[in-house]
N, C-alpha and C positions, 0 to 999 in steps of 0.2 A: 303280782305283776306291777312293775314300776318303769316308767319312762324317764329318760334323762332330761335335764334342763335344756340340753341341746335340741332334742326332739320337740319339746314344748315351744321353744323359740321358733323352730322351723314351721310348726303348725300355725303359730300366731302370725308369723310373717306372711305365710301363704294366705291366711284368712284376710289379713289387712289388704294385701294386693288384690285379692278377689273383690273387695268392696270398692276399689277405686275405679272411676269411669275409664280412664285411659291406662289404668294399671300402674302408672308411674308413681313411685314413692321413693324417698331417699332413706338411707340407713338412719340418718339423724332423726328424721320425722318419725319413723317406726319406733326407734329406740326411745324417743321422748314420749310417744303416745303410750307405750307399754311400761315405761320407766324401767328399762333393762339396759344392760351393758352394750354400748355401741360397738366396742371391739368384738365382743362375743357374737353379736348379731352379724357383723361383717363376715366372720368365719362361717356362720350358718348360711348366709346368703351366697357365699362363694361355693359351698358344697351343694346347695340347691341348684346353682347354675350348672355345676358339673353333672348333676343328676338329671338335668333337663327340665326342671320345674320353673326356673327363673331366668330371664335374660336381662342384661345390663344395657342401658342406653347412656352413652358417655356424653360429656359436654354440658354446657349450660342448659338447664331445664331437664337434665337427664335423671336417671334413677333406675329403679327396678320395676319389672312387670312380670306377670305370669307368662310362661312360654306355651302353655296349653290352656284350653277352655276348662272352666271349673268342673264340668261334668267328667272330664278325662283324668282328673287328679284323684286317685283312690287313696284313702286314708291309710289302709294297711300297707300299701306299697311305699308310701312316704315313710312310714315308721320302719319298715324293713331297711330302707336306705339310710335312715338317719340314726338308727340305734346300732351302736358298734358291737354290741354283744347281747343277744337275746337269751343267753344261757343264764337262767335265773339261779342256778346252783352250779358249782364248779364241775360236777360230773356230767353236765350236759354239753360241755365243750368237746369237740372232736378229739378222740384219742386220749381223753383224760381218764386216768385210772387211779385218782387220788383216794378213792374209797374202795375198800375190799368188797363192798356190796354191789358195785357197778354191774357185773355180769348178770345178776339176777334181781336187781332192785326194782320193785314195783313202784316205789315213790318216784324214781327216775322216769318210768313210763307214764305215770300219772301227770307229772309236771310237763313232760313233752306233749301229751295230749291237750293239757290245759293251755299251753302256750300256742299250739296250733289253733285251738278253738278261739282264743283271744284275737289272733291275727285274722282268722277267717271272719269273725264278727266285724272287725274294722274294715275288712275288704268290702263290706256292704255299704260303706259310706263314701261319698265323694266330697270334694271341697265345697261344692254347691250345698250339700246337706249341712255342712258346718256353719255356713253363713246365713242360714234361715232361722228365724225371720230377720232379714237384713236391715229393716228399718230400725230395730232396737240396737243392733250392733253398730250401725252407722252413727246413731245418736251417742252411744256409749264411747265410741272412738273418735267422735267429732268429725266424721266424714259426712259432708253434706250430700243430699240426695242427688244434686247435679254432678257430683264426683263419682257416682256409682252407676254402672250400666247393668247391674244385676236386677232384673225385674222381680218384685215381690211375688211369691207364690204361696200356696197353702202350706200349713205347718206339717203336712204329711211328709214323712221321710221316705225317700226312694232308696231301696236296698237292691243290690245286685245279688243274684243267686249263683 
């Protein structure tokens, strides 16, 4: 199981925005913090906006912020929306019959089950879970405590069933 750089950037952008008090951050700020491509991050932010995770505030002092509370952003759903192709092998694509084993292939079934289990496990995590403990993340990303409105809580991970 492998996620694209695109999805990695999407998750990192969401985590950064979750740690900001007013949620506003510029593309340049986030790109510099993570030392990643500004242009690539702009594409990611645009797609996250279309998906309803991010809103843009225009003008002086504008930037990006989360469109939903951190508890409402589910990791598995973000990955489903940002990964263009979850088919780990060609035969998992709809209507692909590139292999003569496709009609009876147990490997294909096993990979399908593993993929579903992978996403189901990620559905148990929200954006809030990803930013805990937030004091360490804020320090690492140089986001001051006054810039964050996410209250620290225990290290216990909340999972949805």
